[in-house]
N, C-alpha and C positions, 0 to 999 in steps of 0.2 A: 331850329336851334343850330347855329354854326357848328361844322365838325370840330373845330378846336374846342368850343365851349363844352361839347359833348365828352371829349375825352378829359378835360378839367374837371367837370361835374362829376363824371365817374370816379375820377381820382379821389375827390374829397369823400365821396361816399365810401370807397374803397378803404381808405385810411382813416375814416372817423372813429374806428374802434380801437386804434393805437393808443396806447398809453405812454405818456412822455417818461415815466418813471422806469418803464420796462426797457425803452430804448436807451435812455441814460445808463441804466445798471449794466446792460450789454457792453455798451460802449466803454464805460470806464474799466470794466474787466479786462478787455482787449488792451486798454491803455496801459494797464499795470504790467500786462505780460507781453511785451512787445518780442518779436523774433525776427532775426537777420534774414536776408535772402537765401532760399532754399533750404532754410531751417524753421519754416511757418508750420510744424507738425502741430502744435496746439490750436493754433488760429485755425488751421484747415479742418482739424477735427471738430471743432466747434461749430463752424459753418456747415460741414457735412452732416453733422448730426440735426441741426436746425432744419436743413432742407429735406431730410429723409422724413423728419416729423411732420414736415408739410405737404408730403406726397411726392416728392420729386425721385426720380430714378437716379442715384448719386454714384459717380465714378470718382475715386480718389487717386492719388499719386500720378496725375496727369503732369508730365514734365517735371516730375520731383515730387512736390508738394501740392500741385494744382487740383483744385475741386470743380467739377462739372456736374450740375443738377439739371435734369431734363424733365419738364412737365408736359406731356402730350395732352392736348385738351380739344379734339376734334380738328375739323379741316380749317385751314387758314394759314396766314403767315408764319414764319419762324422768326423770332426776335431773340437776340444774345443781349444780356446784360452782363457786364463785366466790372469787377471791383479787384483792386490789388491789396496784397496782404502783408508785404514786408515792412520792417522797420529800419533804422538807420544807426550806425555806430557813433551816436551822440549822448552825452550825459545831460540828462534833463535837470533844468534849473528852474522850471516853473513854480514849484512849491505847493502843486495842487494836491488835494488830499488823496487823489488817485494817480498820483504820479508813477512812473516806471519803477518797478521793483528789481529790474534786471540792471545790474552795474554796467554803465558805459552804453546802454542800447535804450533807445527811445524811438516812440512814433513821432518823429519830428516833421513828418511829411503828410500825417493826416491818414494814413492807410487804414488805421484802426476805425475812423469813421466812414471810410470806404466800405469796409467789410459790413459796418453796421447797418448803413444805408441798403446794401445790396441784399442782406439778411432780412430785413424788415420788408423791403419791397417785394422780395420773393414770397415771403409768407403771406402778405396782404394779397397779392395777386393770386395765390394758391387758394385763399379762402374765399375769394370772389371769382371763382372760375366760370360762374354762370354768367358772368358779364362779358367774357370774351372767348375767343375761338381761336385755336392755332397751337403752336407749340413755344414754349419758353425755355430757353437755356440760359442758366445762370452759372457764371464763370468767376471762380476764385482765383486769381493769378498769383504766382509766386514771383519773387525777385525782379519786380519793375526797377528797383533801386540800382541793382546790379547790372540791368540791360540785357539780361538773358531769360527772363521768364517767359516771355511771349515766345520766343523762338524756341523755348524748350518743350512748351506746350504743342506749338504747331509741329516740331519734330516728333513729337509723341502722338501724332495723328488727330489733333484737336479738329482740324478741319474735315477729315474723312470720317472718323469715329462717330461724329455728332451730327444732328440736322444741320443743313447748310442754311445759314440765316438769309433773310431777306432785308434786315436792318440790325445794326449792331450799335449799341449805346454804351458810353461811358461818362463818367463826371470825377471832377477833382476839387477838393477843398483848398481855399486860397485865401490870403489875406484880403481884407475889404469889408465893407459894412454888411453884417449879417441881415439876412432878409432878402437879398437881391440873387440874381442868377445873372451870369455872364455867357452870352452867345456870340459867336463870331462865326460867319459863313466864311467857307474857303479855309485858308491858312490860319491856325488858331496856335499851334505850337512848332516851335522851331527843330531842326535837326541838331544831332548832337555826337560829337566824336571825342574819345578819350585818346590822348597821343602821348606815348612815352618816348622819351630821348634818353639814351645812354651814351655819355660822353667817355671815351677811353682816353686817359692819361698815362703818365708814368709816375708811379708812386716812390716815396722815399722819406727821409727825414726832414723834419720841418726846419731844421738848421740848415739845410743844404738844398734851397729850393732850385739852385740853377742845375742839379743834375736830376731835376724831375721835368714833367709836364703836367702842371696842375689843372686836374679837371674842374675844380671848384670854381677857380677863376674863370675858366673858359665857359662853364655851365651858367655862371652869373652874367656874362657877357651876352650869351644866347636870351636869358630872361630878360635883360635890359633892351635888346635889339627887337625882341619879339614885340615889345611895346609899340614899335612903328609900323607893324603890319596893319593894324586897323586904322590908325591915324594918317598912314601915308600911301598904302597900297590898295586901300578899298574906298570905294565912293561912299561919300557921306549919306547918300540915299540907301544904302544898303545896311541892312542889321546884322552886325557881327559883334560877338564877344569872344575874346581869347584869354583865357585865365591859366596862369601858372599856379597850381594848386598843391604840388609837391616838389620839393627839392631835397634829395636825400644823397649824403655823400659823408665819407669818413667816420671813424670810430673813436680816435683820440685827437686832442688839441695839436700834438706835436708830431702827426704823421700825415703826410700829403697822401691821400688815397689814389689808388689806381683808376677809379672810375666815379662819376657822378650820375645821378639819374633824376630827370625832370618828368614830371606828370602834368600834363596840359589838358584843358578842356574847351572845346572849340563849339561855338553855337552859331548856326547860320540859317538862313531862311531861303538861300537860293543855290542849287547845286552847282552852278559856274563858280559862284563866289566862294563856296567851300573848297572846290577844287584849287582856285587860285591861292587860298590861305594855306592849305595843306602844302601846296608846292613852295609858298614862301618859307613856311616852317622848316621843310627840308633843306632848303637852300640857306638859310641863315644857319642852321645848325652845322651843316656841312663847312660853311665859309668860316665860321668862328673856330672850328675844330682845325681846319687848314691853317687859319692864321696862327694859331697857338703852337702848331707843330705836333699835333696829336699822332700817335703812332698808326691809328687806324681811323677810318671815318666813323661818324657817329652812328648809332643804330636809331632809326626812327620808326616807330611801330604804332599803328592805328588799333586801339583796342575795341572797347565796347561803343557801339554805335546806336543811334536812335534815328529813325527817319523822321522827317517833317510830318505833323499831323494836320491833314486837310480835309475838313468837314465837306460832305456834299452839301452844296448850297440849298438845294430843294429841300432836302430833308431837315437841314438846319432850320430853314423858314418855317416848315411845318411845326417842328418841335418847341421853336420859339413862340409860336401862336399859342400852343397849349401853355406854356410857362407863363405868358402874358395874362392868359384867364385864370390862372392859379394865383399869381402874384400881383397882378396888376399892371398896366402898362408902363408905369414907373419902375417896376420891381425887375424888369429885365433891361440889363445894359450891355455894352460890348467895350470889354476892356481892350481889343483889338488884338494882334498876335503877339503872344508871348515869347520869351526868349527860353523859357524853360521847355523840357523835351519829354517825351512819353513813349514807351513801347506798344502802347494800345493798338496802333493801327497795324502792326505785324500779325496780330490776331487774326485780322478780318480777311477772308477770302478774296480774291481778285474779283473786282467788278462789284462788290457789294458796298451799298453805301453805309456810311456811318456818321455817328453825331456825337461830339465830345464838348462838354461845356463845363464852366467853373461855378462853384457854390461858395461864396465868400462867407467868412466865419467869424470875423472880429466882432467882439461885443460893441455894443453901442457906445459905452463909457470909454473904452479904450479908443475907438476910431475917433470920438469927439476930442479926445486930449491929444490926439496926434496933431503935430505941427503942420501948416500948410492950409492951402485952400483947395487946390487941384488934386484929383484923385491920385495921379502920379506922385505927388508929394506926400500925401497921407499914407499911401500905401508903404512907402519907405520908412515911415515913422512908427510902424506897427510891426510886432514878431512875424515873421514870414516862415513858410517852409524852410525846413533844415535848420532853423534856429532852435538852441536849447530852451528858449523861451515860447517856443510856438504852442499855443493853446487854444484851439477852436472852442468858441462858446457852444455851450450845450444847446442853445436855441436854434442852432443851425441843423440838428439832428432830422427833426420831422420834416422839414423842407427838403432837405436832400432825399429823404424816401420819397416824397410826394414827386420831385422831379423825375425820378426813375420810374415810378408808376405811371405818371402822365406820358412819358415817351413811349413805354410799353403799350399802354392802352390806345394810344394814338394808332398803332400798327394792328394790335390784336383785337381791339375793339371795334375794328371796321370804320374808322375814320381816316385812316391813312390813304394817300393817293393810291391807285392800283400801279404795281410794277410787275415786270416780267418775272415770273416765278420759275 
């Protein structure tokens, strides 16, 4: 029997006793009670309790609200499974019977589904520990959305306090037809940088603009000029997205404020391109402020940053084979590198291979109703991550458990290729 088929058949056996009603009930409870970054106390408590009940040695409060469960099961490799826990400041409009009960907060990125997958995969593997040997480490990570969760866990000793992994796995819910899995070897997610620009003007009365230096007009020129960075300063073959997501200035219509603040988000897939765009942002901000006669240069600050997520190609090929055995050859697709970003790779110790993939979750009816024929067209026509309408189909729950279990068993079940330990 081929190795990949062994891991896949083991996965089906290990997860055969899972009841959809149990998984759905757990997920719906998490969805009703979303928690923002570094506030995931309830979610972390639920995850920790379930892991303890399954026999894991559990440590809480790692990096703030992080949870780490360790199940030592004899000699063998060490595998880390990671799921993030935080929600977003989004008001849900799905109309679901299990919609968020927290005003202005929603699991709009599907991290409730990630915790569900992680919990049931951990429990299934613990219940079937006679089928594998090694150490399984389960990580509930806080604050992925804020960009600080992985760094906080690492700063709190994640890589030193717990067994060093031989492989690390993660996955993310995404728009796309349910029942598929998307694997991309190498680069799968882009780097991201938040950039703040503070424009310093001279405030005054709205009736006497000649006595002021209006930072609102200057900031507006900056926003407009920034649109030329991607279209005129970056090669068409380079993937770049530059978004102005925040523009804050003033308190009253008849007062010209003394400053204006812009919040930008930059997505790139190449470090040289990233530096070129950041340099252009600084140059444009400084140039427009100088042209307007601002009394001081603008402040340009880089805030939260995410590195690019780059899968180990050999490990990804192995796990892709397992998932093909689980879902059929046509059930595994390659969406290609996404412009979205993750801090998943920051958890991984240097030199350790990792693999990250997507689990699409759009219901069949919604997918069929979306306009267009090509995948890229239809994905833009269905609610995606960060949308107040994002509602993963419940039929994606069990497949997401199996993808994690299959990856873990490929390593722990003795079907993975030997690596330096």
